[in-house]
PDB file of N, CA, C and O in Angstrom:
ATOM      1  N   UNK A   1      23.261   8.967  21.548  1.00  0.00           N
ATOM      2  CA  UNK A   1      24.140   9.372  20.330  1.00  0.00           C
ATOM      3  C   UNK A   1      23.315   9.341  19.178  1.00  0.00           C
ATOM      4  O   UNK A   1      22.324   8.611  19.133  1.00  0.00           O
ATOM      5  N   UNK A   2      23.695  10.174  18.125  1.00  0.00           N
ATOM      6  CA  UNK A   2      22.725  10.240  16.862  1.00  0.00           C
ATOM      7  C   UNK A   2      23.644   9.394  15.923  1.00  0.00           C
ATOM      8  O   UNK A   2      24.697   8.846  16.250  1.00  0.00           O
ATOM      9  N   UNK A   3      23.044   9.392  14.690  1.00  0.00           N
ATOM     10  CA  UNK A   3      23.745   8.672  13.743  1.00  0.00           C
ATOM     11  C   UNK A   3      24.366   9.748  12.534  1.00  0.00           C
ATOM     12  O   UNK A   3      23.774  10.644  11.932  1.00  0.00           O
ATOM     13  N   UNK A   4      25.611   9.350  12.442  1.00  0.00           N
ATOM     14  CA  UNK A   4      26.327  10.219  11.330  1.00  0.00           C
ATOM     15  C   UNK A   4      25.706  10.131  10.009  1.00  0.00           C
ATOM     16  O   UNK A   4      25.326   9.058   9.541  1.00  0.00           O
ATOM     17  N   UNK A   5      25.579  11.457   9.294  1.00  0.00           N
ATOM     18  CA  UNK A   5      24.965  11.429   7.959  1.00  0.00           C
ATOM     19  C   UNK A   5      25.737  12.364   7.260  1.00  0.00           C
ATOM     20  O   UNK A   5      26.463  13.220   7.766  1.00  0.00           O
ATOM     21  N   UNK A   6      25.522  12.136   5.958  1.00  0.00           N
ATOM     22  CA  UNK A   6      26.465  13.311   5.037  1.00  0.00           C
ATOM     23  C   UNK A   6      25.835  13.331   3.621  1.00  0.00           C
ATOM     24  O   UNK A   6      25.040  12.522   3.144  1.00  0.00           O
ATOM     25  N   UNK A   7      26.383  14.466   3.044  1.00  0.00           N
ATOM     26  CA  UNK A   7      25.877  14.787   1.690  1.00  0.00           C
ATOM     27  C   UNK A   7      27.206  14.549   0.849  1.00  0.00           C
ATOM     28  O   UNK A   7      28.132  15.359   0.886  1.00  0.00           O
ATOM     29  N   UNK A   8      27.239  13.350   0.067  1.00  0.00           N
ATOM     30  CA  UNK A   8      28.327  13.312  -0.791  1.00  0.00           C
ATOM     31  C   UNK A   8      28.476  13.936  -1.874  1.00  0.00           C
ATOM     32  O   UNK A   8      29.564  14.409  -2.200  1.00  0.00           O
ATOM     33  N   UNK A   9      27.266  14.042  -2.685  1.00  0.00           N
ATOM     34  CA  UNK A   9      27.091  14.749  -3.801  1.00  0.00           C
ATOM     35  C   UNK A   9      26.338  15.650  -4.150  1.00  0.00           C
ATOM     36  O   UNK A   9      25.453  15.482  -4.989  1.00  0.00           O
ATOM     37  N   UNK A  10      26.612  16.944  -3.454  1.00  0.00           N
ATOM     38  CA  UNK A  10      25.432  17.885  -3.131  1.00  0.00           C
ATOM     39  C   UNK A  10      25.042  18.615  -4.727  1.00  0.00           C
ATOM     40  O   UNK A  10      24.076  19.365  -4.865  1.00  0.00           O
ATOM     41  N   UNK A  11      25.778  18.320  -5.620  1.00  0.00           N
ATOM     42  CA  UNK A  11      25.790  18.642  -6.769  1.00  0.00           C
ATOM     43  C   UNK A  11      25.678  17.607  -7.948  1.00  0.00           C
ATOM     44  O   UNK A  11      26.653  16.877  -8.130  1.00  0.00           O
ATOM     45  N   UNK A  12      24.687  17.488  -8.686  1.00  0.00           N
ATOM     46  CA  UNK A  12      24.441  16.397  -9.426  1.00  0.00           C
ATOM     47  C   UNK A  12      25.808  16.233 -10.547  1.00  0.00           C
ATOM     48  O   UNK A  12      26.411  17.207 -10.998  1.00  0.00           O
ATOM     49  N   UNK A  13      26.069  15.094 -10.804  1.00  0.00           N
ATOM     50  CA  UNK A  13      27.570  14.944 -11.592  1.00  0.00           C
ATOM     51  C   UNK A  13      27.435  15.940 -12.783  1.00  0.00           C
ATOM     52  O   UNK A  13      28.406  16.656 -13.030  1.00  0.00           O
ATOM     53  N   UNK A  14      26.270  16.045 -13.565  1.00  0.00           N
ATOM     54  CA  UNK A  14      26.216  16.687 -14.845  1.00  0.00           C
ATOM     55  C   UNK A  14      26.167  18.109 -14.552  1.00  0.00           C
ATOM     56  O   UNK A  14      26.198  18.844 -15.538  1.00  0.00           O
ATOM     57  N   UNK A  15      26.091  18.693 -13.327  1.00  0.00           N
ATOM     58  CA  UNK A  15      26.439  20.225 -13.207  1.00  0.00           C
ATOM     59  C   UNK A  15      27.911  20.320 -12.346  1.00  0.00           C
ATOM     60  O   UNK A  15      28.379  21.422 -12.059  1.00  0.00           O
ATOM     61  N   UNK A  16      28.461  19.290 -12.039  1.00  0.00           N
ATOM     62  CA  UNK A  16      29.952  19.641 -11.828  1.00  0.00           C
ATOM     63  C   UNK A  16      30.773  20.208 -12.692  1.00  0.00           C
ATOM     64  O   UNK A  16      30.572  19.910 -13.870  1.00  0.00           O
ATOM     65  N   UNK A  17      31.838  21.102 -12.407  1.00  0.00           N
ATOM     66  CA  UNK A  17      32.839  21.933 -13.069  1.00  0.00           C
ATOM     67  C   UNK A  17      33.505  20.816 -14.140  1.00  0.00           C
ATOM     68  O   UNK A  17      33.747  21.185 -15.289  1.00  0.00           O
ATOM     69  N   UNK A  18      33.748  19.644 -13.781  1.00  0.00           N
ATOM     70  CA  UNK A  18      34.555  18.897 -14.819  1.00  0.00           C
ATOM     71  C   UNK A  18      33.836  18.396 -15.666  1.00  0.00           C
ATOM     72  O   UNK A  18      34.465  17.730 -16.488  1.00  0.00           O
ATOM     73  N   UNK A  19      32.407  18.451 -15.862  1.00  0.00           N
ATOM     74  CA  UNK A  19      31.688  18.067 -16.763  1.00  0.00           C
ATOM     75  C   UNK A  19      30.989  19.161 -17.826  1.00  0.00           C
ATOM     76  O   UNK A  19      30.183  18.927 -18.726  1.00  0.00           O
ATOM     77  N   UNK A  20      31.547  20.366 -17.431  1.00  0.00           N
ATOM     78  CA  UNK A  20      30.732  21.716 -17.794  1.00  0.00           C
ATOM     79  C   UNK A  20      30.767  21.737 -19.647  1.00  0.00           C
ATOM     80  O   UNK A  20      30.036  22.432 -20.354  1.00  0.00           O
ATOM     81  N   UNK A  21      31.746  20.846 -20.082  1.00  0.00           N
ATOM     82  CA  UNK A  21      32.157  20.742 -21.469  1.00  0.00           C
ATOM     83  C   UNK A  21      30.819  20.170 -22.192  1.00  0.00           C
ATOM     84  O   UNK A  21      30.487  20.497 -23.332  1.00  0.00           O
ATOM     85  N   UNK A  22      30.175  19.365 -21.452  1.00  0.00           N
ATOM     86  CA  UNK A  22      29.221  18.399 -21.926  1.00  0.00           C
ATOM     87  C   UNK A  22      27.860  19.234 -22.340  1.00  0.00           C
ATOM     88  O   UNK A  22      26.990  18.767 -23.075  1.00  0.00           O
ATOM     89  N   UNK A  23      27.822  20.508 -21.763  1.00  0.00           N
ATOM     90  CA  UNK A  23      26.809  21.539 -22.134  1.00  0.00           C
ATOM     91  C   UNK A  23      25.572  21.280 -21.181  1.00  0.00           C
ATOM     92  O   UNK A  23      24.542  21.938 -21.323  1.00  0.00           O
ATOM     93  N   UNK A  24      25.683  20.403 -20.302  1.00  0.00           N
ATOM     94  CA  UNK A  24      24.271  20.324 -19.480  1.00  0.00           C
ATOM     95  C   UNK A  24      24.085  21.558 -18.588  1.00  0.00           C
ATOM     96  O   UNK A  24      24.996  22.273 -18.171  1.00  0.00           O
ATOM     97  N   UNK A  25      22.810  21.699 -18.362  1.00  0.00           N
ATOM     98  CA  UNK A  25      22.372  22.914 -17.485  1.00  0.00           C
ATOM     99  C   UNK A  25      21.602  22.437 -16.494  1.00  0.00           C
ATOM    100  O   UNK A  25      21.327  21.238 -16.453  1.00  0.00           O
ATOM    101  N   UNK A  26      21.129  23.363 -15.513  1.00  0.00           N
ATOM    102  CA  UNK A  26      20.376  22.813 -14.300  1.00  0.00           C
ATOM    103  C   UNK A  26      19.112  22.692 -14.997  1.00  0.00           C
ATOM    104  O   UNK A  26      18.762  23.496 -15.862  1.00  0.00           O
ATOM    105  N   UNK A  27      18.385  21.639 -14.608  1.00  0.00           N
ATOM    106  CA  UNK A  27      16.963  21.576 -15.100  1.00  0.00           C
ATOM    107  C   UNK A  27      17.195  20.212 -16.183  1.00  0.00           C
ATOM    108  O   UNK A  27      16.243  19.468 -16.419  1.00  0.00           O
ATOM    109  N   UNK A  28      18.173  20.043 -16.629  1.00  0.00           N
ATOM    110  CA  UNK A  28      18.332  19.183 -17.982  1.00  0.00           C
ATOM    111  C   UNK A  28      18.021  17.582 -17.393  1.00  0.00           C
ATOM    112  O   UNK A  28      17.484  16.718 -18.085  1.00  0.00           O
ATOM    113  N   UNK A  29      18.418  17.405 -16.149  1.00  0.00           N
ATOM    114  CA  UNK A  29      18.262  16.047 -15.687  1.00  0.00           C
ATOM    115  C   UNK A  29      17.710  16.186 -14.159  1.00  0.00           C
ATOM    116  O   UNK A  29      18.392  16.140 -13.135  1.00  0.00           O
ATOM    117  N   UNK A  30      16.272  16.372 -14.268  1.00  0.00           N
ATOM    118  CA  UNK A  30      15.464  16.736 -12.911  1.00  0.00           C
ATOM    119  C   UNK A  30      15.794  15.695 -11.814  1.00  0.00           C
ATOM    120  O   UNK A  30      16.194  15.948 -10.678  1.00  0.00           O
ATOM    121  N   UNK A  31      15.556  14.492 -12.351  1.00  0.00           N
ATOM    122  CA  UNK A  31      15.783  13.287 -11.497  1.00  0.00           C
ATOM    123  C   UNK A  31      16.912  13.251 -10.650  1.00  0.00           C
ATOM    124  O   UNK A  31      16.861  13.091  -9.431  1.00  0.00           O
ATOM    125  N   UNK A  32      18.076  13.425 -11.419  1.00  0.00           N
ATOM    126  CA  UNK A  32      19.326  13.469 -10.947  1.00  0.00           C
ATOM    127  C   UNK A  32      19.691  14.679  -9.889  1.00  0.00           C
ATOM    128  O   UNK A  32      20.376  14.522  -8.878  1.00  0.00           O
ATOM    129  N   UNK A  33      19.180  15.744 -10.260  1.00  0.00           N
ATOM    130  CA  UNK A  33      19.028  16.698  -9.419  1.00  0.00           C
ATOM    131  C   UNK A  33      18.345  16.732  -8.128  1.00  0.00           C
ATOM    132  O   UNK A  33      18.756  17.282  -7.106  1.00  0.00           O
ATOM    133  N   UNK A  34      17.213  16.056  -8.292  1.00  0.00           N
ATOM    134  CA  UNK A  34      16.334  15.687  -6.874  1.00  0.00           C
ATOM    135  C   UNK A  34      17.171  14.760  -6.008  1.00  0.00           C
ATOM    136  O   UNK A  34      17.321  14.916  -4.796  1.00  0.00           O
ATOM    137  N   UNK A  35      17.672  13.840  -6.690  1.00  0.00           N
ATOM    138  CA  UNK A  35      18.344  12.887  -5.769  1.00  0.00           C
ATOM    139  C   UNK A  35      19.661  13.627  -5.127  1.00  0.00           C
ATOM    140  O   UNK A  35      19.969  13.398  -3.957  1.00  0.00           O
ATOM    141  N   UNK A  36      20.255  14.325  -5.765  1.00  0.00           N
ATOM    142  CA  UNK A  36      21.394  14.976  -5.203  1.00  0.00           C
ATOM    143  C   UNK A  36      21.077  15.908  -3.986  1.00  0.00           C
ATOM    144  O   UNK A  36      21.947  16.160  -3.153  1.00  0.00           O
ATOM    145  N   UNK A  37      19.940  16.361  -3.912  1.00  0.00           N
ATOM    146  CA  UNK A  37      18.974  17.169  -2.871  1.00  0.00           C
ATOM    147  C   UNK A  37      18.760  16.436  -1.848  1.00  0.00           C
ATOM    148  O   UNK A  37      19.036  16.759  -0.693  1.00  0.00           O
ATOM    149  N   UNK A  38      18.177  15.244  -2.250  1.00  0.00           N
ATOM    150  CA  UNK A  38      17.384  14.521  -1.090  1.00  0.00           C
ATOM    151  C   UNK A  38      18.127  13.268  -0.605  1.00  0.00           C
ATOM    152  O   UNK A  38      17.745  12.723   0.430  1.00  0.00           O
ATOM    153  N   UNK A  39      19.151  12.791  -1.287  1.00  0.00           N
ATOM    154  CA  UNK A  39      19.746  11.670  -0.854  1.00  0.00           C
ATOM    155  C   UNK A  39      20.262  11.759   0.580  1.00  0.00           C
ATOM    156  O   UNK A  39      20.721  12.815   1.015  1.00  0.00           O
ATOM    157  N   UNK A  40      20.180  10.569   1.362  1.00  0.00           N
ATOM    158  CA  UNK A  40      20.610  10.687   2.693  1.00  0.00           C
ATOM    159  C   UNK A  40      21.912   9.554   2.478  1.00  0.00           C
ATOM    160  O   UNK A  40      21.884   8.466   1.901  1.00  0.00           O
ATOM    161  N   UNK A  41      22.862  10.133   3.057  1.00  0.00           N
ATOM    162  CA  UNK A  41      24.123   8.980   3.045  1.00  0.00           C
ATOM    163  C   UNK A  41      24.295   8.558   4.544  1.00  0.00           C
ATOM    164  O   UNK A  41      24.433   9.341   5.484  1.00  0.00           O
ATOM    165  N   UNK A  42      24.265   7.199   4.612  1.00  0.00           N
ATOM    166  CA  UNK A  42      24.354   6.563   6.053  1.00  0.00           C
ATOM    167  C   UNK A  42      25.858   5.953   6.268  1.00  0.00           C
ATOM    168  O   UNK A  42      26.612   5.738   5.319  1.00  0.00           O
ATOM    169  N   UNK A  43      26.162   5.729   7.489  1.00  0.00           N
ATOM    170  CA  UNK A  43      27.509   5.134   7.835  1.00  0.00           C
ATOM    171  C   UNK A  43      27.682   3.923   6.825  1.00  0.00           C
ATOM    172  O   UNK A  43      26.743   3.208   6.474  1.00  0.00           O
ATOM    173  N   UNK A  44      28.809   3.799   6.458  1.00  0.00           N
ATOM    174  CA  UNK A  44      29.136   2.539   5.591  1.00  0.00           C
ATOM    175  C   UNK A  44      30.609   2.375   5.703  1.00  0.00           C
ATOM    176  O   UNK A  44      31.362   3.267   5.310  1.00  0.00           O
ATOM    177  N   UNK A  45      31.071   1.216   6.249  1.00  0.00           N
ATOM    178  CA  UNK A  45      32.567   0.927   6.375  1.00  0.00           C
ATOM    179  C   UNK A  45      32.658  -0.209   6.776  1.00  0.00           C
ATOM    180  O   UNK A  45      31.787  -0.689   7.502  1.00  0.00           O
ATOM    181  N   UNK A  46      33.783  -0.923   6.371  1.00  0.00           N
ATOM    182  CA  UNK A  46      34.209  -2.332   6.953  1.00  0.00           C
ATOM    183  C   UNK A  46      34.088  -2.626   8.528  1.00  0.00           C
ATOM    184  O   UNK A  46      34.056  -3.749   9.031  1.00  0.00           O
ATOM    185  N   UNK A  47      34.022  -1.297   9.266  1.00  0.00           N
ATOM    186  CA  UNK A  47      34.160  -1.219  10.752  1.00  0.00           C
ATOM    187  C   UNK A  47      32.693  -1.129  11.254  1.00  0.00           C
ATOM    188  O   UNK A  47      32.506  -1.162  12.470  1.00  0.00           O
ATOM    189  N   UNK A  48      31.849  -1.039  10.574  1.00  0.00           N
ATOM    190  CA  UNK A  48      30.409  -0.834  10.977  1.00  0.00           C
ATOM    191  C   UNK A  48      29.955  -2.244  11.480  1.00  0.00           C
ATOM    192  O   UNK A  48      30.000  -3.155  10.653  1.00  0.00           O
ATOM    193  N   UNK A  49      29.607  -2.468  12.504  1.00  0.00           N
ATOM    194  CA  UNK A  49      29.309  -3.928  13.040  1.00  0.00           C
ATOM    195  C   UNK A  49      27.828  -3.801  13.114  1.00  0.00           C
ATOM    196  O   UNK A  49      27.201  -2.742  13.084  1.00  0.00           O
ATOM    197  N   UNK A  50      27.208  -5.333  13.242  1.00  0.00           N
ATOM    198  CA  UNK A  50      25.917  -5.504  13.396  1.00  0.00           C
ATOM    199  C   UNK A  50      25.070  -4.693  14.350  1.00  0.00           C
ATOM    200  O   UNK A  50      23.957  -4.223  14.115  1.00  0.00           O
ATOM    201  N   UNK A  51      25.845  -4.596  15.573  1.00  0.00           N
ATOM    202  CA  UNK A  51      25.142  -3.724  16.474  1.00  0.00           C
ATOM    203  C   UNK A  51      24.739  -2.190  15.870  1.00  0.00           C
ATOM    204  O   UNK A  51      23.695  -1.604  16.157  1.00  0.00           O
ATOM    205  N   UNK A  52      25.618  -1.757  15.121  1.00  0.00           N
ATOM    206  CA  UNK A  52      25.582  -0.420  14.671  1.00  0.00           C
ATOM    207  C   UNK A  52      24.424  -0.280  13.627  1.00  0.00           C
ATOM    208  O   UNK A  52      23.582   0.616  13.559  1.00  0.00           O
ATOM    209  N   UNK A  53      24.585  -1.400  12.815  1.00  0.00           N
ATOM    210  CA  UNK A  53      23.556  -1.500  11.671  1.00  0.00           C
ATOM    211  C   UNK A  53      21.908  -1.455  12.409  1.00  0.00           C
ATOM    212  O   UNK A  53      20.974  -0.724  12.079  1.00  0.00           O
ATOM    213  N   UNK A  54      21.945  -2.416  13.410  1.00  0.00           N
ATOM    214  CA  UNK A  54      20.634  -2.410  14.179  1.00  0.00           C
ATOM    215  C   UNK A  54      20.246  -0.997  14.771  1.00  0.00           C
ATOM    216  O   UNK A  54      19.113  -0.538  14.624  1.00  0.00           O
ATOM    217  N   UNK A  55      21.186  -0.377  15.404  1.00  0.00           N
ATOM    218  CA  UNK A  55      20.989   0.837  15.906  1.00  0.00           C
ATOM    219  C   UNK A  55      20.641   1.837  14.729  1.00  0.00           C
ATOM    220  O   UNK A  55      19.532   2.372  14.733  1.00  0.00           O
ATOM    221  N   UNK A  56      21.465   2.084  13.816  1.00  0.00           N
ATOM    222  CA  UNK A  56      20.914   2.785  12.627  1.00  0.00           C
ATOM    223  C   UNK A  56      19.450   2.521  12.130  1.00  0.00           C
ATOM    224  O   UNK A  56      18.608   3.416  12.066  1.00  0.00           O
ATOM    225  N   UNK A  57      19.253   1.409  11.836  1.00  0.00           N
ATOM    226  CA  UNK A  57      17.818   0.840  11.415  1.00  0.00           C
ATOM    227  C   UNK A  57      16.805   1.367  12.482  1.00  0.00           C
ATOM    228  O   UNK A  57      15.867   2.094  12.155  1.00  0.00           O
ATOM    229  N   UNK A  58      17.006   1.016  13.633  1.00  0.00           N
ATOM    230  CA  UNK A  58      15.967   1.427  14.643  1.00  0.00           C
ATOM    231  C   UNK A  58      16.032   3.002  14.708  1.00  0.00           C
ATOM    232  O   UNK A  58      14.889   3.461  14.721  1.00  0.00           O
ATOM    233  N   UNK A  59      16.853   3.817  14.744  1.00  0.00           N
ATOM    234  CA  UNK A  59      16.903   5.394  14.430  1.00  0.00           C
ATOM    235  C   UNK A  59      15.921   5.660  13.362  1.00  0.00           C
ATOM    236  O   UNK A  59      14.942   6.375  13.578  1.00  0.00           O
ATOM    237  N   UNK A  60      16.163   5.066  12.124  1.00  0.00           N
ATOM    238  CA  UNK A  60      15.359   5.315  10.797  1.00  0.00           C
ATOM    239  C   UNK A  60      13.957   5.088  11.064  1.00  0.00           C
ATOM    240  O   UNK A  60      13.076   5.900  10.779  1.00  0.00           O
ATOM    241  N   UNK A  61      13.771   3.999  11.599  1.00  0.00           N
ATOM    242  CA  UNK A  61      12.190   3.461  12.056  1.00  0.00           C
ATOM    243  C   UNK A  61      11.796   4.275  13.156  1.00  0.00           C
ATOM    244  O   UNK A  61      10.617   4.586  12.988  1.00  0.00           O
ATOM    245  N   UNK A  62      12.182   4.682  14.037  1.00  0.00           N
ATOM    246  CA  UNK A  62      11.662   5.532  14.955  1.00  0.00           C
ATOM    247  C   UNK A  62      11.700   7.119  14.429  1.00  0.00           C
ATOM    248  O   UNK A  62      10.965   7.878  15.061  1.00  0.00           O
ATOM    249  N   UNK A  63      12.391   7.634  13.462  1.00  0.00           N
ATOM    250  CA  UNK A  63      12.129   9.059  12.759  1.00  0.00           C
ATOM    251  C   UNK A  63      10.844   8.752  11.910  1.00  0.00           C
ATOM    252  O   UNK A  63       9.871   9.505  11.952  1.00  0.00           O
ATOM    253  N   UNK A  64      10.878   7.575  11.109  1.00  0.00           N
ATOM    254  CA  UNK A  64       9.785   7.245  10.148  1.00  0.00           C
ATOM    255  C   UNK A  64       8.505   7.295  10.929  1.00  0.00           C
ATOM    256  O   UNK A  64       7.598   7.993  10.475  1.00  0.00           O
ATOM    257  N   UNK A  65       8.319   6.627  12.070  1.00  0.00           N
ATOM    258  CA  UNK A  65       7.002   6.697  12.872  1.00  0.00           C
ATOM    259  C   UNK A  65       6.668   8.031  13.556  1.00  0.00           C
ATOM    260  O   UNK A  65       5.506   8.413  13.697  1.00  0.00           O
ATOM    261  N   UNK A  66       7.796   8.757  13.996  1.00  0.00           N
ATOM    262  CA  UNK A  66       7.300  10.181  14.461  1.00  0.00           C
ATOM    263  C   UNK A  66       7.143  11.141  13.370  1.00  0.00           C
ATOM    264  O   UNK A  66       6.561  12.196  13.625  1.00  0.00           O
ATOM    265  N   UNK A  67       7.678  10.875  11.933  1.00  0.00           N
ATOM    266  CA  UNK A  67       7.216  11.852  10.847  1.00  0.00           C
ATOM    267  C   UNK A  67       5.837  11.577  10.660  1.00  0.00           C
ATOM    268  O   UNK A  67       4.963  12.436  10.774  1.00  0.00           O
ATOM    269  N   UNK A  68       5.606  10.216  10.333  1.00  0.00           N
ATOM    270  CA  UNK A  68       4.291  10.054  10.213  1.00  0.00           C
ATOM    271  C   UNK A  68       2.874  10.522  11.128  1.00  0.00           C
ATOM    272  O   UNK A  68       1.708  10.558  10.734  1.00  0.00           O
ATOM    273  N   UNK A  69       3.427  10.857  12.468  1.00  0.00           N
ATOM    274  CA  UNK A  69       2.709  11.251  13.363  1.00  0.00           C
ATOM    275  C   UNK A  69       2.347  12.814  13.468  1.00  0.00           C
ATOM    276  O   UNK A  69       1.542  13.291  14.267  1.00  0.00           O
ATOM    277  N   UNK A  70       3.061  13.488  12.552  1.00  0.00           N
ATOM    278  CA  UNK A  70       3.189  14.881  12.095  1.00  0.00           C
ATOM    279  C   UNK A  70       1.810  15.347  11.667  1.00  0.00           C
ATOM    280  O   UNK A  70       1.650  16.491  11.241  1.00  0.00           O
TER     281      UNK A  70
END
């Protein structure tokens, strides 16, 4: 089984419709925009147990090792 991941904020807060009146445009906050594009959201919940945490950590480690070998 894989690890559930998600994108919770695909658009930086300053670019969301609710903040449009503040006048921010794309490119105004490049670090925030980069984080929105690149952030990886991992499982988090009171029901995530220690075995789940170890599994997720091992999957991340294995991916990192495989990625470095490319």
